[in-house]
Structure formats: C-alpha cells, structure tokens
C-alpha positions as CSV (number, residue, x, y, z in Angstrom):
1,X,91.4,83.9,74.5
2,X,90.3,81.9,71.4
3,X,88.6,78.6,72.2
4,X,91.5,76.7,70.6
5,X,93.8,77.8,73.4
6,X,91.1,77.3,76.1
7,X,90.8,73.7,74.9
8,X,94.5,73.1,74.7
9,X,95.6,74.7,78.0
10,X,92.5,74.4,80.2
11,X,91.1,71.1,78.8
12,X,87.7,72.7,78.1
13,X,85.5,70.5,75.8
14,X,83.0,73.2,74.7
15,X,83.1,77.0,74.5
16,X,80.2,77.4,76.8
17,X,82.0,75.5,79.6
18,X,84.6,78.2,80.1
19,X,83.4,81.2,82.2
20,X,86.3,83.3,83.3
21,X,84.4,85.0,86.2
22,X,83.2,81.7,87.6
23,X,86.6,80.2,87.2
24,X,88.3,83.1,89.1
25,X,85.6,82.9,91.8
26,X,86.2,79.2,92.2
27,X,82.9,77.8,91.0
28,X,82.9,74.0,91.5
29,X,82.0,73.3,87.9
30,X,84.7,75.6,86.5
31,X,87.8,74.2,88.1
32,X,89.7,73.9,84.8
33,X,92.9,72.0,85.1
34,X,95.2,73.8,87.6
35,X,92.4,75.9,89.1
36,X,90.9,72.9,91.0
37,X,93.3,73.2,93.9
38,X,92.6,76.8,95.0
39,X,88.9,76.3,96.0
40,X,89.9,73.4,98.2
41,X,92.7,75.3,99.9
42,X,90.4,78.4,100.5
43,X,87.6,76.2,101.8
44,X,90.0,74.5,104.3
45,X,91.1,77.9,105.7
46,X,87.5,78.3,107.0
47,X,87.8,74.9,108.8
48,X,91.3,75.3,110.2
49,X,90.3,77.8,113.0
50,X,87.8,75.3,114.3
51,X,90.5,72.6,114.3
52,X,92.9,74.8,116.2
53,X,90.3,75.9,118.8
54,X,89.2,72.3,119.4
55,X,92.8,71.2,120.1
56,X,93.4,74.1,122.4
57,X,90.2,73.5,124.2
58,X,91.3,69.9,125.0
59,X,94.5,71.1,126.6
60,X,96.6,68.3,127.9
61,X,94.1,65.7,126.5
62,X,94.8,66.8,122.9
63,X,96.1,63.3,122.1
64,X,92.7,61.8,122.8
65,X,91.4,63.4,119.6
66,X,94.6,62.8,117.6
67,X,94.4,59.0,117.8
68,X,91.0,58.5,116.3
69,X,91.6,61.4,113.9
70,X,94.8,59.8,112.6
71,X,93.0,56.5,112.2
72,X,90.3,58.3,110.2
73,X,92.9,60.1,108.0
74,X,94.7,56.8,107.2
75,X,91.5,55.0,106.6
76,X,90.2,57.6,104.2
77,X,93.6,57.8,102.5
78,X,93.6,54.1,101.8
79,X,90.0,53.6,100.8
80,X,88.9,56.9,99.2
81,X,89.4,57.0,95.5
82,X,90.5,60.4,94.2
83,X,90.4,59.9,90.4
84,X,88.0,62.7,89.3
85,X,89.8,65.2,91.5
86,X,88.8,68.1,89.2
87,X,85.2,67.9,90.4
88,X,85.5,66.3,93.8
89,X,84.5,68.3,96.9
90,X,86.7,69.2,99.8
91,X,85.6,66.0,101.7
92,X,87.6,63.8,99.4
93,X,90.8,65.7,100.0
94,X,90.1,66.7,103.6
95,X,92.4,64.0,105.1
96,X,95.4,65.5,103.3
97,X,94.8,68.9,104.8
98,X,94.1,67.5,108.3
99,X,97.3,65.4,108.2
100,X,99.3,68.6,107.5
101,X,97.6,70.5,110.4
102,X,98.1,67.6,112.7
103,X,101.8,67.3,111.8
104,X,102.3,71.0,112.5
105,X,100.7,70.7,115.9
106,X,102.8,67.6,116.7
107,X,105.9,69.5,115.9
108,X,104.9,72.4,118.2
109,X,104.3,70.0,121.0
110,X,107.6,68.1,120.5
111,X,109.6,71.3,120.3
112,X,107.9,72.7,123.5
113,X,108.6,69.4,125.3
114,X,112.2,69.3,124.1
115,X,112.9,72.8,125.3
116,X,111.1,72.3,128.6
117,X,112.9,69.1,129.5
118,X,116.3,69.9,128.0
119,X,116.2,66.7,126.0
120,X,119.3,65.9,124.0
121,X,119.4,63.5,121.1
122,X,121.8,60.7,121.5
123,X,123.2,58.5,118.7
124,X,120.5,55.8,119.3
125,X,117.7,58.4,119.0
126,X,119.3,59.9,115.8
127,X,119.6,56.4,114.2
128,X,116.0,55.6,115.1
129,X,114.8,58.8,113.5
130,X,116.9,58.0,110.4
131,X,115.4,54.6,110.1
132,X,111.8,56.0,110.5
133,X,112.6,58.7,107.9
134,X,114.1,56.3,105.4
135,X,111.0,54.1,105.8
136,X,108.7,57.0,105.2
137,X,110.7,58.0,102.1
138,X,110.6,54.5,100.7
139,X,106.9,54.2,101.5
140,X,106.3,57.5,99.8
141,X,108.1,56.5,96.7
142,X,106.4,53.1,96.7
143,X,103.0,54.7,96.6
144,X,103.9,57.3,94.1
145,X,105.6,54.9,91.6
146,X,103.5,51.8,92.5
147,X,106.5,49.7,93.2
148,X,109.5,49.3,95.6
149,X,107.9,48.0,98.9
150,X,105.1,46.4,97.0
151,X,107.5,44.4,94.8
152,X,110.0,43.7,97.6
153,X,107.3,42.2,99.8
154,X,105.9,40.1,97.0
155,X,102.7,42.1,96.7
156,X,103.0,43.8,93.3
157,X,100.2,46.2,92.3
158,X,98.1,45.6,89.2
159,X,98.9,48.0,86.3
160,X,97.0,51.2,86.6
161,X,94.2,51.6,84.1
162,X,93.7,55.3,85.0
163,X,95.3,57.9,87.1
164,X,94.3,57.9,90.8
165,X,95.8,60.5,93.1
166,X,98.1,58.7,95.6
167,X,97.7,59.3,99.3
168,X,101.0,60.6,100.5
169,X,100.2,63.4,103.0
170,X,100.7,61.3,106.2
171,X,104.1,60.0,105.1
172,X,105.3,63.4,103.8
173,X,104.1,65.4,106.8
174,X,105.7,63.1,109.3
175,X,108.9,63.2,107.4
176,X,108.9,67.0,107.5
177,X,108.3,66.8,111.3
178,X,111.3,64.5,111.7
179,X,113.5,66.8,109.7
180,X,112.5,69.8,111.7
181,X,113.1,68.1,115.0
182,X,116.4,66.5,114.0
183,X,118.0,67.6,110.7
184,X,119.6,65.0,108.5
185,X,120.9,64.6,105.0
186,X,117.4,65.0,103.6
187,X,117.3,68.6,104.8
188,X,120.7,69.4,103.4
189,X,119.7,68.0,100.0
190,X,116.7,70.4,99.9
191,X,118.9,73.3,100.9
192,X,120.9,72.8,97.7
193,X,120.9,76.1,95.9
194,X,119.3,74.7,92.8
195,X,116.3,73.3,94.7
196,X,116.0,76.5,96.8
197,X,115.8,78.5,93.5
198,X,113.2,76.1,92.2
199,X,111.2,76.7,95.4
200,X,111.4,80.4,94.9
201,X,109.9,80.2,91.4
202,X,107.6,77.2,92.3
203,X,104.3,79.2,92.1
204,X,105.1,80.4,88.6
205,X,106.1,76.9,87.7
206,X,102.8,75.5,88.9
207,X,100.7,78.2,87.1
208,X,102.7,78.3,83.8
209,X,104.0,74.8,83.1
210,X,100.8,74.0,81.1
211,X,101.8,76.6,78.6
212,X,104.8,74.4,77.8
213,X,103.7,70.8,78.2
214,X,100.6,71.4,76.0
215,X,102.4,73.2,73.3
216,X,102.0,71.0,70.2
217,X,105.7,70.7,69.4
218,X,106.5,69.6,72.9
219,X,103.4,67.4,73.4
220,X,104.1,65.5,70.2
221,X,107.8,64.9,71.0
222,X,108.3,61.1,71.2
223,X,111.9,61.0,72.5
224,X,111.6,60.9,76.3
225,X,114.8,62.6,77.3
226,X,114.5,65.3,74.6
227,X,111.0,66.0,75.9
228,X,112.0,66.0,79.5
229,X,114.9,68.4,79.2
230,X,112.9,70.7,76.8
231,X,110.0,70.9,79.3
232,X,112.3,71.4,82.3
233,X,114.3,74.1,80.5
234,X,111.4,76.0,79.0
235,X,109.3,75.9,82.2
236,X,112.3,77.2,84.2
237,X,112.9,80.0,81.8
238,X,109.2,81.0,81.7
239,X,108.8,80.8,85.5
240,X,112.0,82.8,86.0
241,X,110.7,85.6,83.6
242,X,107.4,85.6,85.4
243,X,109.0,85.7,88.8
244,X,111.2,88.7,88.1
245,X,108.7,90.6,85.9
246,X,105.5,90.0,87.9
247,X,105.9,88.2,91.2
248,X,109.0,89.9,92.6
249,X,107.9,93.4,91.7
250,X,104.5,92.6,93.3
251,X,106.2,91.6,96.5
252,X,108.2,94.8,96.6
253,X,105.0,96.8,95.9
254,X,103.2,95.0,98.7
255,X,106.1,95.6,101.1
256,X,106.3,99.3,100.2
257,X,102.5,99.6,100.6
258,X,102.6,97.9,104.0
259,X,105.4,100.3,105.1
260,X,103.5,103.3,103.9
261,X,100.3,102.2,105.7
262,X,102.3,101.5,108.8
263,X,103.9,105.0,108.6
264,X,100.5,106.6,108.1
265,X,99.0,104.7,111.0
266,X,101.9,105.7,113.3
267,X,101.6,109.3,112.2
268,X,97.9,109.3,112.8
269,X,98.4,107.8,116.3
270,X,101.1,110.3,117.2
271,X,98.8,113.2,116.1
272,X,96.0,111.7,118.1
273,X,98.2,111.5,121.2
274,X,99.5,115.0,120.6
275,X,95.9,116.3,120.4
276,X,95.0,114.5,123.7
277,X,98.0,116.0,125.4
278,X,97.2,119.5,124.2
279,X,93.6,119.1,125.3
280,X,94.8,118.0,128.8
281,X,97.1,120.9,129.0
282,X,94.3,123.3,128.0
283,X,92.0,121.9,130.6
284,X,94.7,122.1,133.3
285,X,95.3,125.8,132.4
286,X,91.6,126.6,132.5
287,X,91.3,124.9,135.9
288,X,94.3,126.8,137.3
289,X,92.8,130.2,136.0
290,X,89.5,129.5,137.7
291,X,91.1,128.6,141.0
292,X,93.3,131.8,140.9
293,X,90.2,133.9,140.1
294,X,88.3,132.4,143.0
295,X,91.2,133.1,145.4
296,X,91.3,136.8,144.3
297,X,87.6,137.1,145.0
298,X,87.9,135.6,148.4
C-alpha cells in the first residue's frame, strides 16, 4: 500500500511508523486508527477467567466484592481521562470491560433468583424499571452529547477543546440488564429489521468505514446532510458487499470445517470402540479355547 493511503486511512505520519506485522500482532506502538481496540479486547480475555473464578470462589458473598468494585469502576470512569486512547494501556479502559462482566454476572444472578422464587413482575415493578431505564438512557445521551441533564440541572459543561472518550459502560450495561430481565419498547426498537441488519454487517462497518469517511471527496464535503447520507449509504453498500463476499462465506466454511472435524472425530471414536470390542471378543475366544483344551486333558 502506498504511503499516501497509509497516511490517509491509518493516520500514519511517517512511512517508518507503519509496520504491517507489528500492527497485525497488536504491538502497542502500532495501533493505527481502528486497530487500537483489538489488543485491549484480547488482553482482557486473559483477565476475565480470573474475575470469574474469584466471583465463583466467593459464593454467596459475591456481593461483597461487587460493591467496592463498582465504586472503583465509577470513580475511574469519572476521573480517568481517555483522550490519547490510541496509545493508552488496558488499565485506562479496564473499568469499561469490568462493568460489562459485572453486568453479565448480575443478570445471571437475577435470572436464577427469579426462576427459583417464581417472582412475577407487577405493574409497579415494571414502571420502576421503566423509570430507571429512561434515566439511564438520558444520562447516557447527556454524557455522549455533553448536554441534556447537565443543562437541565443548571450545570452546563464547558465547550470541549479536544475529544475525550466518554465513560458510558456502566449506564449502557445496566440498561442491557434491565432489558434482558424485563423487555420494554427499547428492546423492540432494536429488533427493528433495519437495525438487526446493521448489526449483522456491523463488523464490516467498523473495519471499512474509514475507507469512506477519509476519501477526499467525502471528507471535503461541506454540506452536513449531503455528507451524512453519502457516508451512511456508501458504508452500508461497502459493508454489505464485504459481508456477502467475505464474512458470510467464511462463516459457512468454518461451519463446514467444524462439521467435517466432528464427523472425523466421531468416525475415529467408533473405529476405536470397534477395535476394543473385537479385541475383547478375541481374548474371550482364546480363554474359552484354553479352558476346553484343559478339560479334554483332564
């Protein structure tokens, strides 16, 4: 790839800064543009088993670790600045991952408790969950767009001088828990076929949208709505083509490969069992012959 395109799409300042091998192996200094998220995710996968084992070890006292852990997550979310996120280590983003894991565990505990006790949601419970969910949505939008609650409560935020990644994981994860426990209109909105389709091609959208937004003719477009619809349409078309030409065939290939490996494993196991049975039958026949021969001698 010519340096011109590396600079345009990966935001590389000098030719020597781009090393494809180090980028694909997630070297900390080669997290160019979109590639910065993958090393963090993979690193957290090594921590997640320790988190799960610790929670399981505590048993019924699991909540004793969750209270200080949630306090830590919220504190870090409020007071940790994530502006240079391309180069920041996992520690700066760890609260977001932990919040998601904690929300998943809370949902499992709630679901188990509801099934064990036969709890039924009454209108008062449903309304309370709606209020909490609406509050979380409003707080989420307030943080993302730096308005709403802040302006309504008379505490407007100062204009941002640079982009700082907002902390939204606690609000978003708890909202997902509420929707999984008691479905509402929010769940139905996200089940809209258009949004479901966007979810299907979301990986391709994430990986390929830079090829559209950094194209000179799109980037230099000054009319907001023209630029917005052009980006949305072109990214959707590009992601759709990528999904059906690359991602979906890869899924089919992986499924076929898994079935073939399973078939071979089953065949090998059946052959192994057959060999054992034949060996047992042979040993039984030999034993019977020896006993018969001994009787004839006697």
